C-alpha positions in Angstrom: 228.4 96.4 50.4 231.1 98.9 51.5 230.3 99.4 55.3 233.2 101.8 55.7 231.8 104.1 53.0 228.3 104.0 54.5 229.8 105.0 57.9 231.7 107.9 56.3 228.5 109.1 54.6 226.4 108.8 57.7 225.1 111.7 59.7 226.8 110.4 62.8 230.2 110.5 61.1 229.5 114.0 59.9 228.6 115.2 63.4 231.7 113.5 64.7 233.8 115.3 62.2 232.4 118.6 63.4 233.2 117.6 67.0 236.8 116.7 66.0 237.2 120.0 64.1 235.8 122.0 67.1 238.2 120.2 69.4 235.7 119.2 72.0 238.0 116.7 73.6 241.0 116.5 75.9 244.1 114.5 76.0 242.6 112.0 78.4 239.8 111.2 75.9 242.2 111.0 72.9 242.4 107.2 72.8 238.6 106.9 73.3 237.9 109.3 70.5 240.3 107.6 68.2 238.6 104.3 68.9 235.2 105.8 68.2 236.0 108.0 65.2 238.9 106.2 63.7 241.3 109.1 63.7 243.0 110.9 66.6 242.0 114.4 67.6 243.9 117.5 66.4 247.0 118.0 68.4 246.5 121.8 68.7 243.1 121.4 70.3 244.0 118.8 73.0 244.2 121.6 75.7 240.3 121.7 75.9 238.9 120.0 79.0 235.9 117.7 78.7 234.9 114.9 81.0 233.9 111.4 79.9 230.3 112.0 81.0 230.2 115.0 78.8 231.4 113.0 75.8 228.7 110.4 76.5 226.1 113.1 76.5 227.4 114.1 73.1 227.5 110.7 71.5 224.3 109.2 72.9 221.8 111.7 71.5 223.2 111.3 68.0 223.0 107.6 68.2 219.6 107.4 69.9 216.3 106.7 68.2 215.4 110.4 69.0 218.1 111.6 66.6 215.7 113.8 64.7 215.0 115.7 67.9 218.7 116.1 68.5 219.3 117.4 64.9 216.7 120.1 65.4 217.6 121.0 69.0 219.1 124.2 70.3 221.9 122.2 71.9 223.2 121.0 68.6 223.3 124.6 67.2 225.1 125.7 70.4 227.7 123.0 70.0 228.6 124.2 66.5 228.7 127.9 67.6 229.8 128.1 71.3 233.4 128.9 72.1 235.4 126.1 73.8 235.1 127.7 77.2 231.3 127.4 77.3 231.0 123.9 75.9 230.8 122.3 79.4 227.9 124.6 80.3 226.0 123.6 77.2 226.3 119.9 78.1 225.2 120.5 81.6 221.9 121.7 80.3 221.6 119.0 77.6 220.0 116.4 79.9 217.4 118.9 81.3 216.7 120.2 77.8 215.9 116.7 76.5 213.7 116.0 79.4 211.8 119.3 78.9 211.3 118.4 75.3 209.9 115.0 76.2 207.6 116.6 78.8 206.5 119.3 76.3 205.7 116.6 73.7 203.7 114.6 76.2 201.8 117.7 77.2 201.0 118.5 73.6 199.9 114.9 73.1 197.5 115.2 76.1 196.1 118.4 74.7 195.5 116.8 71.3 193.8 113.8 73.0 191.6 116.1 75.1 190.6 118.2 72.1 189.8 115.1 70.1 187.6 113.8 72.9 185.8 117.1 73.2 185.4 117.1 69.4 183.7 113.7 69.5 181.4 114.8 72.2 180.5 118.0 70.3 179.7 116.0 67.1 177.6 113.6 69.2 175.7 116.4 70.9 175.1 118.3 67.7 173.7 115.1 66.0 171.5 114.3 69.0 170.2 117.9 69.1 169.2 117.8 65.4 167.7 114.4 65.9 165.6 115.7 68.9 164.4 118.7 66.9 163.4 116.4 64.0 161.7 113.9 66.4 159.6 116.6 68.1 158.2 117.6 64.7 157.0 114.1 63.8 153.9 112.0 64.8 156.2 110.1 67.2 155.9 113.0 69.6 152.5 113.8 71.0 153.4 117.3 72.2 153.2 120.7 70.6 155.7 121.6 67.9 155.9 125.3 66.9 158.1 124.8 63.9 158.6 122.7 60.7 161.8 120.7 60.4 163.4 120.7 56.9 166.8 119.4 55.7 168.8 122.0 53.8 171.4 121.3 51.1 174.2 119.0 52.4 176.8 121.8 52.0 174.8 124.0 54.3 174.6 121.2 56.8 178.3 120.7 56.7 178.9 124.4 57.0 176.8 125.0 60.1 177.9 121.7 61.8 181.5 122.7 61.1 180.9 126.1 62.8 179.2 124.3 65.7 182.2 122.2 66.5 184.8 124.9 65.8 185.0 126.3 69.4 186.2 123.0 70.7 189.7 124.0 69.3 189.9 127.4 71.0 187.7 127.4 74.2 190.0 127.3 77.2 190.8 123.8 78.6 192.1 124.9 82.0 189.8 126.7 84.4 191.3 130.0 85.7 188.5 132.6 85.5 184.7 132.5 86.3 183.9 133.7 82.8 185.1 130.3 81.5 182.2 128.7 83.3 179.9 131.0 81.3 181.5 130.2 78.0 181.4 126.4 78.6 177.7 126.8 79.6 176.9 128.9 76.5 178.6 126.6 74.1 176.3 123.6 74.3 173.2 125.3 75.6 173.1 128.4 73.3 175.9 128.6 70.7 175.4 125.1 69.0 171.6 125.5 68.8 171.8 129.1 67.5 174.5 128.4 64.9 172.7 125.2 63.5 168.9 125.2 64.0 168.2 128.2 61.7 169.3 126.0 58.7 166.7 123.4 59.6 163.8 125.7 60.8 163.8 128.5 58.2 163.1 128.2 54.5 166.7 129.2 53.7 169.8 128.8 55.8 171.3 132.1 56.9 175.0 131.3 56.4 176.3 134.8 56.9 174.4 135.0 60.2 175.9 131.7 61.2 179.4 132.9 60.5 178.8 136.1 62.5 177.6 134.0 65.4 180.9 132.0 65.3 183.0 135.2 65.2 181.0 136.8 68.0 181.5 133.8 70.2 185.2 134.0 69.6 185.2 137.6 70.6 184.0 136.6 74.1 187.3 134.9 74.8 189.6 137.7 73.6 189.8 139.0 77.2 192.0 136.0 78.0 194.8 137.6 76.2 194.7 140.4 78.9 196.0 139.9 82.4 193.5 139.4 85.2 194.0 142.8 87.0 193.3 142.7 90.7 191.2 145.8 91.5 189.3 144.4 94.5 188.5 146.7 97.5 187.5 144.6 100.5 185.3 145.5 103.6 185.6 143.8 107.0 184.4 140.2 106.7 181.8 140.3 109.5 180.2 143.5 108.1 180.0 142.1 104.6 178.3 138.8 105.3 176.0 140.3 107.9 174.8 143.0 105.5 174.3 140.3 102.8 172.2 138.2 105.1 170.2 141.3 106.3 169.3 142.4 102.8 168.3 138.8 101.9 166.0 138.5 105.0 164.5 141.9 104.3 163.6 141.0 100.7 162.2 137.6 101.9 160.0 139.5 104.4 158.8 141.9 101.8 157.8 139.1 99.4 156.0 137.2 102.2 154.2 140.3 103.3 153.0 141.3 99.8 152.1 137.8 98.5 151.1 136.0 101.7 147.6 135.2 100.2 149.0 133.5 97.1 152.0 131.5 98.4 152.0 127.9 97.2 154.6 125.3 96.2 153.4 124.6 92.6 154.0 121.4 90.7 154.9 121.4 87.0 151.3 121.6 85.8 150.6 124.6 88.0 153.6 126.7 87.3 152.2 129.0 84.6 148.9 129.5 86.5 150.8 130.6 89.6 153.0 132.8 87.6 150.0 134.5 85.9 148.5 135.2 89.3 151.8 136.6 90.5 151.9 139.0 87.6 148.3 140.2 88.2 149.1 140.9 91.8 152.3 142.7 90.9 150.7 144.9 88.3 148.1 146.1 90.8 150.7 148.1 92.5 152.3 151.4 91.3 155.2 151.5 88.8 157.8 152.2 91.5 156.7 149.4 93.8 156.5 147.1 90.7 160.1 147.7 89.9 161.2 147.2 93.5 159.6 143.8 93.7 160.7 142.8 90.2 164.3 143.7 90.7 164.3 142.4 94.3 163.3 138.9 93.1 165.7 139.0 90.2 168.7 140.0 92.3 167.7 137.7 95.1 167.6 134.5 93.0 170.4 135.5 90.6 173.0 137.1 92.9 172.3 136.9 96.7 171.2 133.2 96.9 174.2 131.8 94.9 176.6 133.7 97.1 174.8 132.5 100.2 174.9 128.9 98.9 178.5 128.9 97.7 180.2 130.9 100.5 179.7 128.3 103.2 180.9 125.6 100.8 184.1 127.5 100.3 184.5 128.3 104.0 183.9 132.1 103.4 180.8 132.3 105.6 179.3 130.3 108.5 177.4 127.1 107.7 174.1 128.5 108.8 174.2 131.0 105.9 173.6 128.1 103.6 170.2 127.6 105.3 169.3 131.3 104.6 170.0 130.8 101.0 167.8 127.7 100.8 165.0 129.5 102.6 165.2 132.5 100.2 165.0 130.1 97.3 161.8 128.5 98.6 160.2 131.9 99.2 161.0 133.0 95.6 159.5 129.8 94.2 156.5 129.9 96.4 155.7 133.5 95.4 156.1 133.2 91.6 156.9 129.6 90.7 160.2 130.7 89.3 162.0 127.5 88.2 165.2 129.6 87.7 165.5 130.0 91.5 165.7 126.2 92.0 168.1 126.0 89.1 170.4 128.6 90.5 170.8 126.7 93.8 171.3 123.3 92.2 173.7 124.7 89.6 175.8 126.5 92.2 176.2 123.3 94.2 177.0 121.3 91.0 179.5 123.8 89.8 181.3 123.9 93.1 181.6 120.1 93.0 182.6 120.1 89.3 185.3 122.7 89.8 187.4 120.5 92.2 190.9 119.6 91.0 191.2 123.1 89.7 188.3 122.6 87.3 190.3 120.5 84.8 187.3 118.4 84.0 184.9 121.4 83.4 185.0 121.1 79.6 184.4 117.3 79.7 181.5 117.7 82.1 180.0 120.6 80.0 180.1 118.5 76.8 178.9 115.3 78.5 175.8 116.9 80.1 174.2 117.8 76.7 174.1 114.4 75.0 173.4 112.6 78.3 170.4 114.8 78.9 169.0 114.6 75.4 169.5 110.8 75.2 167.8 110.2 78.6 164.8 112.4 77.8 164.3 110.9 74.4 164.3 107.4 75.9 161.8 108.5 78.6 159.5 109.9 75.9 159.6 106.7 74.0 158.8 104.8 77.2 155.6 106.8 77.6 156.6 109.8 79.8 154.3 112.9 79.5 155.1 115.2 76.6 156.0 117.9 79.1 159.1 116.0 80.1 160.6 116.3 76.6 159.2 119.8 76.5 161.7 120.7 79.2 164.5 119.6 76.9 163.0 121.9 74.1 162.9 124.7 76.6 166.6 124.2 77.6 168.4 123.2 74.5 166.1 124.0 71.5 164.5 127.3 72.4 167.7 129.4 72.2 168.3 128.3 68.6 164.6 128.3 67.6 163.8 131.7 69.0 166.9 133.2 67.5 166.0 131.8 64.1 162.6 133.5 64.4 164.3 136.8 65.3 166.6 136.5 62.3 163.7 135.6 60.0 161.5 138.5 61.2 164.1 141.2 61.2 165.5 140.2 57.9 162.4 141.7 56.2 161.3 144.2 58.9 163.0 147.3 60.4 165.6 146.8 63.1 164.8 148.4 66.5 168.2 150.0 67.1 167.4 149.3 70.7 164.8 152.1 70.7 162.6 150.2 73.1 164.8 151.5 75.9 163.8 154.9 77.2 167.5 156.0 77.5 168.1 155.5 73.8 165.6 158.2 72.8 164.8 156.9 69.3 161.3 156.2 68.0 160.3 152.5 68.5 158.8 151.0 65.3 156.5 148.4 66.8 153.6 148.3 69.2 154.9 145.5 71.3 158.3 144.6 72.9 160.4 142.4 70.7 159.9 139.3 72.8 156.1 139.7 72.7 156.3 140.5 69.0 158.1 137.2 68.2 155.7 135.3 70.4 152.7 136.7 68.7 153.9 136.2 65.1 155.6 132.8 65.3 153.9 131.1 68.2 150.4 132.6 67.8 150.2 133.6 71.5 149.9 137.4 71.9 151.2 137.6 75.5 154.0 135.1 75.0 157.5 136.3 75.9 159.9 134.7 73.3 163.2 135.8 74.6 166.5 134.7 73.0 170.2 135.0 73.8 172.3 138.0 72.8 172.5 136.8 69.2 168.7 137.3 68.9 168.6 140.7 70.6 171.7 141.9 68.8 170.2 140.9 65.4 166.9 142.6 66.3 168.7 145.7 67.3 171.0 146.2 64.3 171.4 143.0 62.3 174.9 141.5 61.8 176.6 144.6 63.2 174.3 144.5 66.3 175.5 141.0 67.1 179.2 142.1 66.9 178.5 145.2 69.0 176.7 143.2 71.8 179.4 140.6 71.7 182.1 143.3 72.4 180.0 144.7 75.3 179.5 141.2 76.7 183.3 140.5 76.4 184.0 143.7 78.4 181.5 142.6 81.1 183.1 139.2 81.3 186.5 140.7 81.8 185.2 143.0 84.5 183.8 139.9 86.3 187.2 138.2 86.0 189.1 141.2 87.4 186.6 141.7 90.3 186.9 138.1 91.3 190.8 138.0 91.3 192.0 136.8 94.6 188.9 134.9 95.6 188.8 131.1 95.6 188.3 129.9 92.0 185.7 127.2 92.9 183.7 129.8 94.8 183.6 132.4 92.0 182.8 129.7 89.4 179.8 128.6 91.5 178.3 132.1 92.2 177.8 132.7 88.4 175.2 130.0 88.5 172.4 132.6 88.9 173.5 134.4 85.7 173.5 131.3 83.4 169.8 131.1 82.6 169.6 134.9 81.8 172.6 134.8 79.5 171.4 131.8 77.6 167.7 132.6 77.3 167.3 136.4 77.4 168.9 139.6 76.1 172.4 140.1 77.4 171.8 143.8 77.9 168.9 143.0 80.2 171.2 140.6 82.2 174.0 143.1 82.4 171.8 146.1 83.4 168.9 144.6 85.3 169.5 140.9 85.8 172.1 141.3 88.5 175.3 140.8 86.6 176.5 144.3 87.5 175.5 143.8 91.1 177.5 140.5 91.2 180.6 142.2 89.9 180.3 144.9 92.6 179.8 142.4 95.4 182.7 140.3 94.3 184.8 143.5 94.1 184.2 144.2 97.8 184.0 140.7 99.1 186.6 139.9 101.7 188.4 136.6 102.1 189.0 135.4 105.7 192.5 134.0 106.6 190.9 130.7 107.5 187.5 129.1 107.3 184.7 130.6 109.4 182.3 127.7 109.3 
């Protein structure tokens, strides 16, 4: 074996030849170069100055196990192209460049590991969701099942499950904007059920619809390519929070005065009875007063209470304001047995705690909550818990997909509404009932049932596939407005105050949420909300 020939054919020898030809040596290093390369350097290039440490930086990367990184590096290209006077500067950046490359590689590896972990959780959650839907349609479950579970062709199953896990690869990992809380909430609670369950609940899977759902969900994150413009206009801090508390107390007093005869803290079995009594009392008033009460309750539980709960936690308001928020929640629940009021308070606190450490664990918590909840409630049902317990899971995780599937099935063979049910549209409405009552009557057999679904359901009812895309664009603009209005406020705080919007976005028409559900009011309040220089509590 000719070792000399192998050395002359090696990449190191070739690189050394380039170095010799470029003259990247000085007279002092001549003997060292001759010892390493076997031949002395060119005499006409000995005037170039290079220290021994620079020479070591040149030789070691080529001889190191990371030679492939060196061969493709910018430094190597610079060595073969830079004039002699700039060689020393190149070598000064070599060490830092190699370190940055290693850090970048480690960062990419962490990203890959994180995505793979989220992918595993998404697959687990999707499987558990489908297993739960199947279980609730069998004799093992003694509760009510408004659907029939069927297994479609295996290619359809792979298609919808693939679409279900796809957002794991593009949803934001790092928490920077409050809209990211909404997306990570929508993904397990609404998107996965909507994109998958139609294939198992309808006679035929609607694959074009499923693909449109995936595209529309991607549209919601397009605003992250735009800068978070700071457009906030603040008012003096004492004036802002005092007005906020005064409005909250005024609404609480109004509710207590109107419903003083029917106030009660209902348990789970009494919720719908109390809510029916609340509606009857409310409908006995005129149309104007009806709207004042309805909007007052909605804005109180969806906007004012989350701000009053999260502000003291973030040090933006005095501690006693937290008590006002809790009192307002109890009043709303006592008047109409609205579970969403309790949910908003609990979720605001949970989000504030979850978003510590810059919210880097938000995706993991979001994806862990689904399979943990489903698995726990399935075990409880098998242990003999009342059927209503697992019914809560159906309400939270199954209903968005189930109700949306029924919307798609109905409006695939019946006229779309073109949103004519709204007075400001001005078009003739083709049905005798609102869409939610129509779906409740046809598919659940309950004439007065309100079967609301997320924006994919209302968008399809309005204009089919194009309606979904149109509503997604409007929703994306609204999310961007929320991000810009909250610029400059503490990230944990703004992530917590969106808690009141989560149920509306996941379980009802997005246009209702944006126009009447308090989303617009939240954007305005965040736009004018001041930030004290230090904590006030």
